[in-house]
PDB file of N, CA, C and O in Angstrom:
ATOM      1  N   MET A   1     -16.148  18.959 -13.458  1.00  0.00           N
ATOM      2  CA  MET A   1     -14.924  18.216 -13.630  1.00  0.00           C
ATOM      3  C   MET A   1     -14.677  17.364 -12.394  1.00  0.00           C
ATOM      4  O   MET A   1     -14.772  17.856 -11.269  1.00  0.00           O
ATOM      5  N   LYS A   2     -14.365  16.112 -12.591  1.00  0.00           N
ATOM      6  CA  LYS A   2     -14.059  15.210 -11.497  1.00  0.00           C
ATOM      7  C   LYS A   2     -12.627  15.472 -11.032  1.00  0.00           C
ATOM      8  O   LYS A   2     -11.697  15.472 -11.838  1.00  0.00           O
ATOM      9  N   LYS A   3     -12.457  15.697  -9.719  1.00  0.00           N
ATOM     10  CA  LYS A   3     -11.125  15.941  -9.191  1.00  0.00           C
ATOM     11  C   LYS A   3     -10.396  14.615  -8.992  1.00  0.00           C
ATOM     12  O   LYS A   3     -11.009  13.586  -8.707  1.00  0.00           O
ATOM     13  N   ILE A   4      -9.099  14.665  -9.146  1.00  0.00           N
ATOM     14  CA  ILE A   4      -8.273  13.485  -8.961  1.00  0.00           C
ATOM     15  C   ILE A   4      -7.353  13.681  -7.765  1.00  0.00           C
ATOM     16  O   ILE A   4      -7.183  14.800  -7.282  1.00  0.00           O
ATOM     17  N   ILE A   5      -6.771  12.606  -7.298  1.00  0.00           N
ATOM     18  CA  ILE A   5      -5.802  12.661  -6.206  1.00  0.00           C
ATOM     19  C   ILE A   5      -4.414  12.690  -6.814  1.00  0.00           C
ATOM     20  O   ILE A   5      -4.103  11.918  -7.720  1.00  0.00           O
ATOM     21  N   ILE A   6      -3.586  13.585  -6.310  1.00  0.00           N
ATOM     22  CA  ILE A   6      -2.211  13.698  -6.776  1.00  0.00           C
ATOM     23  C   ILE A   6      -1.302  13.387  -5.596  1.00  0.00           C
ATOM     24  O   ILE A   6      -1.438  13.993  -4.533  1.00  0.00           O
ATOM     25  N   ALA A   7      -0.385  12.457  -5.771  1.00  0.00           N
ATOM     26  CA  ALA A   7       0.600  12.128  -4.744  1.00  0.00           C
ATOM     27  C   ALA A   7       1.983  12.473  -5.268  1.00  0.00           C
ATOM     28  O   ALA A   7       2.299  12.206  -6.427  1.00  0.00           O
ATOM     29  N   ILE A   8       2.800  13.061  -4.420  1.00  0.00           N
ATOM     30  CA  ILE A   8       4.163  13.427  -4.799  1.00  0.00           C
ATOM     31  C   ILE A   8       5.109  12.670  -3.885  1.00  0.00           C
ATOM     32  O   ILE A   8       4.984  12.732  -2.662  1.00  0.00           O
ATOM     33  N   ASP A   9       6.050  11.958  -4.478  1.00  0.00           N
ATOM     34  CA  ASP A   9       6.993  11.148  -3.718  1.00  0.00           C
ATOM     35  C   ASP A   9       8.400  11.655  -3.997  1.00  0.00           C
ATOM     36  O   ASP A   9       8.681  12.194  -5.068  1.00  0.00           O
ATOM     37  N   GLY A  10       9.269  11.474  -3.026  1.00  0.00           N
ATOM     38  CA  GLY A  10      10.653  11.887  -3.234  1.00  0.00           C
ATOM     39  C   GLY A  10      11.454  11.808  -1.962  1.00  0.00           C
ATOM     40  O   GLY A  10      10.951  11.383  -0.922  1.00  0.00           O
ATOM     41  N   PHE A  11      12.700  12.218  -2.046  1.00  0.00           N
ATOM     42  CA  PHE A  11      13.609  12.171  -0.912  1.00  0.00           C
ATOM     43  C   PHE A  11      13.211  13.179   0.165  1.00  0.00           C
ATOM     44  O   PHE A  11      12.481  14.133  -0.102  1.00  0.00           O
ATOM     45  N   SER A  12      13.693  12.957   1.363  1.00  0.00           N
ATOM     46  CA  SER A  12      13.457  13.867   2.482  1.00  0.00           C
ATOM     47  C   SER A  12      14.004  15.253   2.147  1.00  0.00           C
ATOM     48  O   SER A  12      15.093  15.389   1.591  1.00  0.00           O
ATOM     49  N   SER A  13      13.233  16.266   2.493  1.00  0.00           N
ATOM     50  CA  SER A  13      13.649  17.672   2.349  1.00  0.00           C
ATOM     51  C   SER A  13      13.956  18.091   0.920  1.00  0.00           C
ATOM     52  O   SER A  13      14.808  18.953   0.704  1.00  0.00           O
ATOM     53  N   CYS A  14      13.276  17.497  -0.065  1.00  0.00           N
ATOM     54  CA  CYS A  14      13.539  17.883  -1.458  1.00  0.00           C
ATOM     55  C   CYS A  14      12.489  18.858  -1.990  1.00  0.00           C
ATOM     56  O   CYS A  14      12.555  19.261  -3.151  1.00  0.00           O
ATOM     57  N   GLY A  15      11.513  19.243  -1.145  1.00  0.00           N
ATOM     58  CA  GLY A  15      10.521  20.231  -1.571  1.00  0.00           C
ATOM     59  C   GLY A  15       9.167  19.656  -1.934  1.00  0.00           C
ATOM     60  O   GLY A  15       8.358  20.340  -2.561  1.00  0.00           O
ATOM     61  N   LYS A  16       8.900  18.406  -1.553  1.00  0.00           N
ATOM     62  CA  LYS A  16       7.615  17.768  -1.885  1.00  0.00           C
ATOM     63  C   LYS A  16       6.441  18.550  -1.320  1.00  0.00           C
ATOM     64  O   LYS A  16       5.489  18.848  -2.042  1.00  0.00           O
ATOM     65  N   SER A  17       6.497  18.884  -0.045  1.00  0.00           N
ATOM     66  CA  SER A  17       5.376  19.595   0.592  1.00  0.00           C
ATOM     67  C   SER A  17       5.194  20.986   0.008  1.00  0.00           C
ATOM     68  O   SER A  17       4.066  21.421  -0.227  1.00  0.00           O
ATOM     69  N   THR A  18       6.286  21.677  -0.225  1.00  0.00           N
ATOM     70  CA  THR A  18       6.218  23.020  -0.802  1.00  0.00           C
ATOM     71  C   THR A  18       5.554  22.966  -2.170  1.00  0.00           C
ATOM     72  O   THR A  18       4.680  23.774  -2.485  1.00  0.00           O
ATOM     73  N   MET A  19       5.984  21.994  -2.984  1.00  0.00           N
ATOM     74  CA  MET A  19       5.397  21.859  -4.322  1.00  0.00           C
ATOM     75  C   MET A  19       3.928  21.441  -4.224  1.00  0.00           C
ATOM     76  O   MET A  19       3.080  21.973  -4.939  1.00  0.00           O
ATOM     77  N   ALA A  20       3.631  20.490  -3.337  1.00  0.00           N
ATOM     78  CA  ALA A  20       2.256  19.994  -3.206  1.00  0.00           C
ATOM     79  C   ALA A  20       1.308  21.099  -2.753  1.00  0.00           C
ATOM     80  O   ALA A  20       0.194  21.213  -3.265  1.00  0.00           O
ATOM     81  N   LYS A  21       1.745  21.914  -1.794  1.00  0.00           N
ATOM     82  CA  LYS A  21       0.900  23.012  -1.317  1.00  0.00           C
ATOM     83  C   LYS A  21       0.646  24.029  -2.424  1.00  0.00           C
ATOM     84  O   LYS A  21      -0.480  24.497  -2.597  1.00  0.00           O
ATOM     85  N   ALA A  22       1.689  24.369  -3.172  1.00  0.00           N
ATOM     86  CA  ALA A  22       1.533  25.331  -4.271  1.00  0.00           C
ATOM     87  C   ALA A  22       0.630  24.765  -5.366  1.00  0.00           C
ATOM     88  O   ALA A  22      -0.220  25.476  -5.901  1.00  0.00           O
ATOM     89  N   LEU A  23       0.814  23.494  -5.695  1.00  0.00           N
ATOM     90  CA  LEU A  23      -0.010  22.850  -6.717  1.00  0.00           C
ATOM     91  C   LEU A  23      -1.476  22.786  -6.276  1.00  0.00           C
ATOM     92  O   LEU A  23      -2.383  23.053  -7.064  1.00  0.00           O
ATOM     93  N   ALA A  24      -1.694  22.431  -5.012  1.00  0.00           N
ATOM     94  CA  ALA A  24      -3.063  22.360  -4.494  1.00  0.00           C
ATOM     95  C   ALA A  24      -3.732  23.732  -4.554  1.00  0.00           C
ATOM     96  O   ALA A  24      -4.898  23.845  -4.930  1.00  0.00           O
ATOM     97  N   ARG A  25      -2.990  24.767  -4.184  1.00  0.00           N
ATOM     98  CA  ARG A  25      -3.530  26.135  -4.239  1.00  0.00           C
ATOM     99  C   ARG A  25      -3.879  26.507  -5.680  1.00  0.00           C
ATOM    100  O   ARG A  25      -4.948  27.060  -5.940  1.00  0.00           O
ATOM    101  N   LYS A  26      -2.979  26.203  -6.612  1.00  0.00           N
ATOM    102  CA  LYS A  26      -3.177  26.551  -8.031  1.00  0.00           C
ATOM    103  C   LYS A  26      -4.378  25.824  -8.636  1.00  0.00           C
ATOM    104  O   LYS A  26      -5.123  26.401  -9.428  1.00  0.00           O
ATOM    105  N   LEU A  27      -4.564  24.539  -8.254  1.00  0.00           N
ATOM    106  CA  LEU A  27      -5.654  23.733  -8.813  1.00  0.00           C
ATOM    107  C   LEU A  27      -6.935  23.793  -7.986  1.00  0.00           C
ATOM    108  O   LEU A  27      -7.937  23.168  -8.333  1.00  0.00           O
ATOM    109  N   ASP A  28      -6.893  24.554  -6.886  1.00  0.00           N
ATOM    110  CA  ASP A  28      -8.021  24.639  -5.957  1.00  0.00           C
ATOM    111  C   ASP A  28      -8.361  23.257  -5.385  1.00  0.00           C
ATOM    112  O   ASP A  28      -9.526  22.875  -5.271  1.00  0.00           O
ATOM    113  N   TYR A  29      -7.312  22.534  -5.034  1.00  0.00           N
ATOM    114  CA  TYR A  29      -7.438  21.220  -4.401  1.00  0.00           C
ATOM    115  C   TYR A  29      -7.185  21.375  -2.910  1.00  0.00           C
ATOM    116  O   TYR A  29      -6.739  22.426  -2.449  1.00  0.00           O
ATOM    117  N   ILE A  30      -7.470  20.331  -2.172  1.00  0.00           N
ATOM    118  CA  ILE A  30      -7.175  20.295  -0.747  1.00  0.00           C
ATOM    119  C   ILE A  30      -5.836  19.598  -0.561  1.00  0.00           C
ATOM    120  O   ILE A  30      -5.629  18.497  -1.071  1.00  0.00           O
ATOM    121  N   TYR A  31      -4.923  20.239   0.170  1.00  0.00           N
ATOM    122  CA  TYR A  31      -3.635  19.620   0.488  1.00  0.00           C
ATOM    123  C   TYR A  31      -3.815  18.845   1.782  1.00  0.00           C
ATOM    124  O   TYR A  31      -4.249  19.406   2.788  1.00  0.00           O
ATOM    125  N   VAL A  32      -3.486  17.565   1.764  1.00  0.00           N
ATOM    126  CA  VAL A  32      -3.578  16.721   2.957  1.00  0.00           C
ATOM    127  C   VAL A  32      -2.176  16.257   3.318  1.00  0.00           C
ATOM    128  O   VAL A  32      -1.485  15.643   2.505  1.00  0.00           O
ATOM    129  N   ASP A  33      -1.770  16.550   4.527  1.00  0.00           N
ATOM    130  CA  ASP A  33      -0.443  16.166   5.003  1.00  0.00           C
ATOM    131  C   ASP A  33      -0.497  14.735   5.526  1.00  0.00           C
ATOM    132  O   ASP A  33      -0.770  14.514   6.706  1.00  0.00           O
ATOM    133  N   THR A  34      -0.239  13.764   4.653  1.00  0.00           N
ATOM    134  CA  THR A  34      -0.304  12.354   5.056  1.00  0.00           C
ATOM    135  C   THR A  34       0.796  12.019   6.057  1.00  0.00           C
ATOM    136  O   THR A  34       0.631  11.120   6.881  1.00  0.00           O
ATOM    137  N   GLY A  35       1.899  12.725   5.993  1.00  0.00           N
ATOM    138  CA  GLY A  35       2.963  12.514   6.978  1.00  0.00           C
ATOM    139  C   GLY A  35       2.467  12.805   8.382  1.00  0.00           C
ATOM    140  O   GLY A  35       2.801  12.090   9.326  1.00  0.00           O
ATOM    141  N   ALA A  36       1.661  13.865   8.520  1.00  0.00           N
ATOM    142  CA  ALA A  36       1.090  14.200   9.826  1.00  0.00           C
ATOM    143  C   ALA A  36       0.152  13.087  10.292  1.00  0.00           C
ATOM    144  O   ALA A  36       0.076  12.786  11.483  1.00  0.00           O
ATOM    145  N   MET A  37      -0.558  12.484   9.345  1.00  0.00           N
ATOM    146  CA  MET A  37      -1.464  11.384   9.715  1.00  0.00           C
ATOM    147  C   MET A  37      -0.663  10.181  10.193  1.00  0.00           C
ATOM    148  O   MET A  37      -1.024   9.557  11.191  1.00  0.00           O
ATOM    149  N   TYR A  38       0.415   9.847   9.497  1.00  0.00           N
ATOM    150  CA  TYR A  38       1.261   8.727   9.924  1.00  0.00           C
ATOM    151  C   TYR A  38       1.857   8.989  11.303  1.00  0.00           C
ATOM    152  O   TYR A  38       1.908   8.091  12.143  1.00  0.00           O
ATOM    153  N   ARG A  39       2.310  10.228  11.534  1.00  0.00           N
ATOM    154  CA  ARG A  39       2.888  10.565  12.840  1.00  0.00           C
ATOM    155  C   ARG A  39       1.832  10.483  13.939  1.00  0.00           C
ATOM    156  O   ARG A  39       2.141  10.070  15.057  1.00  0.00           O
ATOM    157  N   ALA A  40       0.592  10.869  13.639  1.00  0.00           N
ATOM    158  CA  ALA A  40      -0.485  10.782  14.630  1.00  0.00           C
ATOM    159  C   ALA A  40      -0.760   9.331  15.014  1.00  0.00           C
ATOM    160  O   ALA A  40      -0.959   9.033  16.192  1.00  0.00           O
ATOM    161  N   VAL A  41      -0.775   8.433  14.045  1.00  0.00           N
ATOM    162  CA  VAL A  41      -1.006   7.014  14.327  1.00  0.00           C
ATOM    163  C   VAL A  41       0.166   6.447  15.129  1.00  0.00           C
ATOM    164  O   VAL A  41      -0.036   5.659  16.053  1.00  0.00           O
ATOM    165  N   THR A  42       1.384   6.845  14.778  1.00  0.00           N
ATOM    166  CA  THR A  42       2.561   6.391  15.526  1.00  0.00           C
ATOM    167  C   THR A  42       2.506   6.869  16.963  1.00  0.00           C
ATOM    168  O   THR A  42       2.804   6.104  17.880  1.00  0.00           O
ATOM    169  N   LEU A  43       2.129   8.124  17.176  1.00  0.00           N
ATOM    170  CA  LEU A  43       2.011   8.656  18.535  1.00  0.00           C
ATOM    171  C   LEU A  43       0.964   7.874  19.318  1.00  0.00           C
ATOM    172  O   LEU A  43       1.183   7.537  20.481  1.00  0.00           O
ATOM    173  N   TYR A  44      -0.159   7.586  18.695  1.00  0.00           N
ATOM    174  CA  TYR A  44      -1.201   6.791  19.342  1.00  0.00           C
ATOM    175  C   TYR A  44      -0.641   5.425  19.739  1.00  0.00           C
ATOM    176  O   TYR A  44      -0.840   4.965  20.864  1.00  0.00           O
ATOM    177  N   ALA A  45       0.056   4.786  18.807  1.00  0.00           N
ATOM    178  CA  ALA A  45       0.625   3.454  19.087  1.00  0.00           C
ATOM    179  C   ALA A  45       1.628   3.513  20.233  1.00  0.00           C
ATOM    180  O   ALA A  45       1.672   2.616  21.074  1.00  0.00           O
ATOM    181  N   MET A  46       2.423   4.563  20.263  1.00  0.00           N
ATOM    182  CA  MET A  46       3.389   4.707  21.357  1.00  0.00           C
ATOM    183  C   MET A  46       2.678   4.905  22.694  1.00  0.00           C
ATOM    184  O   MET A  46       3.034   4.272  23.688  1.00  0.00           O
ATOM    185  N   ARG A  47       1.690   5.768  22.717  1.00  0.00           N
ATOM    186  CA  ARG A  47       0.964   6.056  23.969  1.00  0.00           C
ATOM    187  C   ARG A  47       0.180   4.851  24.480  1.00  0.00           C
ATOM    188  O   ARG A  47      -0.073   4.731  25.679  1.00  0.00           O
ATOM    189  N   HIS A  48      -0.205   3.957  23.564  1.00  0.00           N
ATOM    190  CA  HIS A  48      -0.980   2.780  23.959  1.00  0.00           C
ATOM    191  C   HIS A  48      -0.112   1.522  24.009  1.00  0.00           C
ATOM    192  O   HIS A  48      -0.617   0.399  24.039  1.00  0.00           O
ATOM    193  N   ARG A  49       1.196   1.737  24.016  1.00  0.00           N
ATOM    194  CA  ARG A  49       2.182   0.657  24.160  1.00  0.00           C
ATOM    195  C   ARG A  49       1.999  -0.455  23.119  1.00  0.00           C
ATOM    196  O   ARG A  49       2.055  -1.641  23.445  1.00  0.00           O
ATOM    197  N   LEU A  50       1.785  -0.062  21.901  1.00  0.00           N
ATOM    198  CA  LEU A  50       1.617  -1.008  20.805  1.00  0.00           C
ATOM    199  C   LEU A  50       2.918  -1.196  20.017  1.00  0.00           C
ATOM    200  O   LEU A  50       2.953  -1.894  19.005  1.00  0.00           O
ATOM    201  N   ILE A  51       3.984  -0.555  20.508  1.00  0.00           N
ATOM    202  CA  ILE A  51       5.294  -0.683  19.893  1.00  0.00           C
ATOM    203  C   ILE A  51       6.241  -1.222  20.959  1.00  0.00           C
ATOM    204  O   ILE A  51       6.358  -0.646  22.040  1.00  0.00           O
ATOM    205  N   SER A  52       6.911  -2.322  20.653  1.00  0.00           N
ATOM    206  CA  SER A  52       7.805  -2.947  21.630  1.00  0.00           C
ATOM    207  C   SER A  52       9.084  -2.126  21.791  1.00  0.00           C
ATOM    208  O   SER A  52       9.325  -1.182  21.038  1.00  0.00           O
ATOM    209  N   GLU A  53       9.898  -2.493  22.779  1.00  0.00           N
ATOM    210  CA  GLU A  53      11.170  -1.805  23.006  1.00  0.00           C
ATOM    211  C   GLU A  53      12.125  -1.981  21.835  1.00  0.00           C
ATOM    212  O   GLU A  53      13.035  -1.174  21.645  1.00  0.00           O
ATOM    213  N   THR A  54      11.923  -3.033  21.050  1.00  0.00           N
ATOM    214  CA  THR A  54      12.776  -3.255  19.872  1.00  0.00           C
ATOM    215  C   THR A  54      12.255  -2.506  18.649  1.00  0.00           C
ATOM    216  O   THR A  54      12.892  -2.526  17.596  1.00  0.00           O
ATOM    217  N   GLY A  55      11.103  -1.844  18.777  1.00  0.00           N
ATOM    218  CA  GLY A  55      10.539  -1.061  17.682  1.00  0.00           C
ATOM    219  C   GLY A  55       9.535  -1.802  16.829  1.00  0.00           C
ATOM    220  O   GLY A  55       9.081  -1.280  15.811  1.00  0.00           O
ATOM    221  N   THR A  56       9.178  -3.020  17.233  1.00  0.00           N
ATOM    222  CA  THR A  56       8.200  -3.804  16.475  1.00  0.00           C
ATOM    223  C   THR A  56       6.789  -3.362  16.840  1.00  0.00           C
ATOM    224  O   THR A  56       6.445  -3.248  18.017  1.00  0.00           O
ATOM    225  N   VAL A  57       5.982  -3.115  15.821  1.00  0.00           N
ATOM    226  CA  VAL A  57       4.596  -2.703  16.022  1.00  0.00           C
ATOM    227  C   VAL A  57       3.713  -3.943  16.129  1.00  0.00           C
ATOM    228  O   VAL A  57       3.828  -4.869  15.326  1.00  0.00           O
ATOM    229  N   ASP A  58       2.828  -3.951  17.132  1.00  0.00           N
ATOM    230  CA  ASP A  58       1.832  -5.023  17.245  1.00  0.00           C
ATOM    231  C   ASP A  58       0.719  -4.675  16.256  1.00  0.00           C
ATOM    232  O   ASP A  58      -0.263  -4.021  16.610  1.00  0.00           O
ATOM    233  N   GLU A  59       0.889  -5.120  15.018  1.00  0.00           N
ATOM    234  CA  GLU A  59      -0.025  -4.731  13.940  1.00  0.00           C
ATOM    235  C   GLU A  59      -1.451  -5.207  14.189  1.00  0.00           C
ATOM    236  O   GLU A  59      -2.405  -4.506  13.849  1.00  0.00           O
ATOM    237  N   THR A  60      -1.607  -6.388  14.778  1.00  0.00           N
ATOM    238  CA  THR A  60      -2.948  -6.909  15.056  1.00  0.00           C
ATOM    239  C   THR A  60      -3.655  -6.008  16.064  1.00  0.00           C
ATOM    240  O   THR A  60      -4.818  -5.653  15.873  1.00  0.00           O
ATOM    241  N   ALA A  61      -2.959  -5.639  17.130  1.00  0.00           N
ATOM    242  CA  ALA A  61      -3.549  -4.763  18.144  1.00  0.00           C
ATOM    243  C   ALA A  61      -3.832  -3.376  17.562  1.00  0.00           C
ATOM    244  O   ALA A  61      -4.880  -2.789  17.833  1.00  0.00           O
ATOM    245  N   LEU A  62      -2.899  -2.853  16.765  1.00  0.00           N
ATOM    246  CA  LEU A  62      -3.103  -1.534  16.175  1.00  0.00           C
ATOM    247  C   LEU A  62      -4.315  -1.536  15.250  1.00  0.00           C
ATOM    248  O   LEU A  62      -5.093  -0.583  15.244  1.00  0.00           O
ATOM    249  N   ALA A  63      -4.476  -2.595  14.474  1.00  0.00           N
ATOM    250  CA  ALA A  63      -5.634  -2.698  13.583  1.00  0.00           C
ATOM    251  C   ALA A  63      -6.935  -2.646  14.383  1.00  0.00           C
ATOM    252  O   ALA A  63      -7.913  -2.045  13.938  1.00  0.00           O
ATOM    253  N   LYS A  64      -6.951  -3.268  15.553  1.00  0.00           N
ATOM    254  CA  LYS A  64      -8.149  -3.246  16.398  1.00  0.00           C
ATOM    255  C   LYS A  64      -8.415  -1.856  16.963  1.00  0.00           C
ATOM    256  O   LYS A  64      -9.559  -1.520  17.269  1.00  0.00           O
ATOM    257  N   HIS A  65      -7.370  -1.048  17.102  1.00  0.00           N
ATOM    258  CA  HIS A  65      -7.502   0.302  17.660  1.00  0.00           C
ATOM    259  C   HIS A  65      -7.872   1.345  16.605  1.00  0.00           C
ATOM    260  O   HIS A  65      -8.257   2.457  16.965  1.00  0.00           O
ATOM    261  N   MET A  66      -7.767   1.020  15.322  1.00  0.00           N
ATOM    262  CA  MET A  66      -7.917   2.025  14.267  1.00  0.00           C
ATOM    263  C   MET A  66      -9.236   2.800  14.336  1.00  0.00           C
ATOM    264  O   MET A  66      -9.264   3.988  14.014  1.00  0.00           O
ATOM    265  N   LYS A  67     -10.308   2.160  14.742  1.00  0.00           N
ATOM    266  CA  LYS A  67     -11.592   2.882  14.821  1.00  0.00           C
ATOM    267  C   LYS A  67     -11.587   3.944  15.919  1.00  0.00           C
ATOM    268  O   LYS A  67     -12.397   4.871  15.896  1.00  0.00           O
ATOM    269  N   ALA A  68     -10.672   3.807  16.879  1.00  0.00           N
ATOM    270  CA  ALA A  68     -10.586   4.774  17.975  1.00  0.00           C
ATOM    271  C   ALA A  68      -9.707   5.973  17.623  1.00  0.00           C
ATOM    272  O   ALA A  68      -9.673   6.959  18.360  1.00  0.00           O
ATOM    273  N   ILE A  69      -9.002   5.889  16.509  1.00  0.00           N
ATOM    274  CA  ILE A  69      -8.098   6.970  16.116  1.00  0.00           C
ATOM    275  C   ILE A  69      -8.847   7.919  15.184  1.00  0.00           C
ATOM    276  O   ILE A  69      -9.303   7.531  14.109  1.00  0.00           O
ATOM    277  N   HIS A  70      -8.963   9.170  15.622  1.00  0.00           N
ATOM    278  CA  HIS A  70      -9.678  10.179  14.835  1.00  0.00           C
ATOM    279  C   HIS A  70      -8.707  11.313  14.512  1.00  0.00           C
ATOM    280  O   HIS A  70      -8.191  11.980  15.409  1.00  0.00           O
ATOM    281  N   ILE A  71      -8.471  11.515  13.241  1.00  0.00           N
ATOM    282  CA  ILE A  71      -7.564  12.567  12.793  1.00  0.00           C
ATOM    283  C   ILE A  71      -8.391  13.597  12.034  1.00  0.00           C
ATOM    284  O   ILE A  71      -9.083  13.265  11.071  1.00  0.00           O
ATOM    285  N   SER A  72      -8.313  14.844  12.475  1.00  0.00           N
ATOM    286  CA  SER A  72      -9.078  15.920  11.844  1.00  0.00           C
ATOM    287  C   SER A  72      -8.128  17.016  11.394  1.00  0.00           C
ATOM    288  O   SER A  72      -7.034  17.171  11.935  1.00  0.00           O
ATOM    289  N   PHE A  73      -8.554  17.761  10.412  1.00  0.00           N
ATOM    290  CA  PHE A  73      -7.781  18.891   9.911  1.00  0.00           C
ATOM    291  C   PHE A  73      -8.658  20.134   9.940  1.00  0.00           C
ATOM    292  O   PHE A  73      -9.874  20.051   9.770  1.00  0.00           O
ATOM    293  N   LYS A  74      -8.035  21.278  10.154  1.00  0.00           N
ATOM    294  CA  LYS A  74      -8.732  22.561  10.016  1.00  0.00           C
ATOM    295  C   LYS A  74      -7.895  23.430   9.103  1.00  0.00           C
ATOM    296  O   LYS A  74      -6.691  23.215   8.967  1.00  0.00           O
ATOM    297  N   ILE A  75      -8.513  24.394   8.486  1.00  0.00           N
ATOM    298  CA  ILE A  75      -7.798  25.298   7.579  1.00  0.00           C
ATOM    299  C   ILE A  75      -7.039  26.333   8.400  1.00  0.00           C
ATOM    300  O   ILE A  75      -7.628  27.044   9.214  1.00  0.00           O
ATOM    301  N   ASN A  76      -5.747  26.413   8.186  1.00  0.00           N
ATOM    302  CA  ASN A  76      -4.918  27.426   8.826  1.00  0.00           C
ATOM    303  C   ASN A  76      -5.182  28.741   8.103  1.00  0.00           C
ATOM    304  O   ASN A  76      -4.926  28.855   6.905  1.00  0.00           O
ATOM    305  N   GLU A  77      -5.691  29.731   8.826  1.00  0.00           N
ATOM    306  CA  GLU A  77      -6.082  30.983   8.185  1.00  0.00           C
ATOM    307  C   GLU A  77      -4.887  31.767   7.625  1.00  0.00           C
ATOM    308  O   GLU A  77      -5.044  32.572   6.707  1.00  0.00           O
ATOM    309  N   THR A  78      -3.709  31.530   8.178  1.00  0.00           N
ATOM    310  CA  THR A  78      -2.507  32.219   7.693  1.00  0.00           C
ATOM    311  C   THR A  78      -1.996  31.618   6.401  1.00  0.00           C
ATOM    312  O   THR A  78      -1.691  32.336   5.449  1.00  0.00           O
ATOM    313  N   THR A  79      -1.901  30.282   6.371  1.00  0.00           N
ATOM    314  CA  THR A  79      -1.328  29.608   5.203  1.00  0.00           C
ATOM    315  C   THR A  79      -2.371  29.110   4.213  1.00  0.00           C
ATOM    316  O   THR A  79      -2.058  28.881   3.044  1.00  0.00           O
ATOM    317  N   GLY A  80      -3.611  28.940   4.672  1.00  0.00           N
ATOM    318  CA  GLY A  80      -4.661  28.399   3.818  1.00  0.00           C
ATOM    319  C   GLY A  80      -4.591  26.904   3.652  1.00  0.00           C
ATOM    320  O   GLY A  80      -5.369  26.327   2.892  1.00  0.00           O
ATOM    321  N   ALA A  81      -3.660  26.258   4.359  1.00  0.00           N
ATOM    322  CA  ALA A  81      -3.475  24.818   4.245  1.00  0.00           C
ATOM    323  C   ALA A  81      -4.164  24.095   5.407  1.00  0.00           C
ATOM    324  O   ALA A  81      -4.245  24.632   6.512  1.00  0.00           O
ATOM    325  N   PRO A  82      -4.654  22.885   5.159  1.00  0.00           N
ATOM    326  CA  PRO A  82      -5.221  22.087   6.251  1.00  0.00           C
ATOM    327  C   PRO A  82      -4.130  21.741   7.264  1.00  0.00           C
ATOM    328  O   PRO A  82      -3.014  21.379   6.890  1.00  0.00           O
ATOM    329  N   THR A  83      -4.462  21.854   8.535  1.00  0.00           N
ATOM    330  CA  THR A  83      -3.549  21.547   9.629  1.00  0.00           C
ATOM    331  C   THR A  83      -4.204  20.515  10.525  1.00  0.00           C
ATOM    332  O   THR A  83      -5.378  20.663  10.865  1.00  0.00           O
ATOM    333  N   PRO A  84      -3.471  19.458  10.924  1.00  0.00           N
ATOM    334  CA  PRO A  84      -4.077  18.461  11.815  1.00  0.00           C
ATOM    335  C   PRO A  84      -4.412  19.075  13.174  1.00  0.00           C
ATOM    336  O   PRO A  84      -3.670  19.904  13.700  1.00  0.00           O
ATOM    337  N   ILE A  85      -5.546  18.649  13.726  1.00  0.00           N
ATOM    338  CA  ILE A  85      -5.924  19.113  15.068  1.00  0.00           C
ATOM    339  C   ILE A  85      -6.148  17.920  15.975  1.00  0.00           C
ATOM    340  O   ILE A  85      -6.474  18.089  17.150  1.00  0.00           O
TER     341      ILE A  85
END
């Protein structure tokens, strides 16, 4: 059976992650925390001064840096969910 990607969207704190983790466990899918990936890229941009004091992102510079950004996940043995490292 070919696996598909499932995305869940909704308001903040409405249970998206809880539902996604349970669904992934039930379907034997991998849960990927895309929010953690976005936060990792934002942290990189902040550390490399790619965000101005007004909050504007230098998108051209960030695009050039993307190959240098490596985001990895490992399985958390307690929860069974992938965790960014």
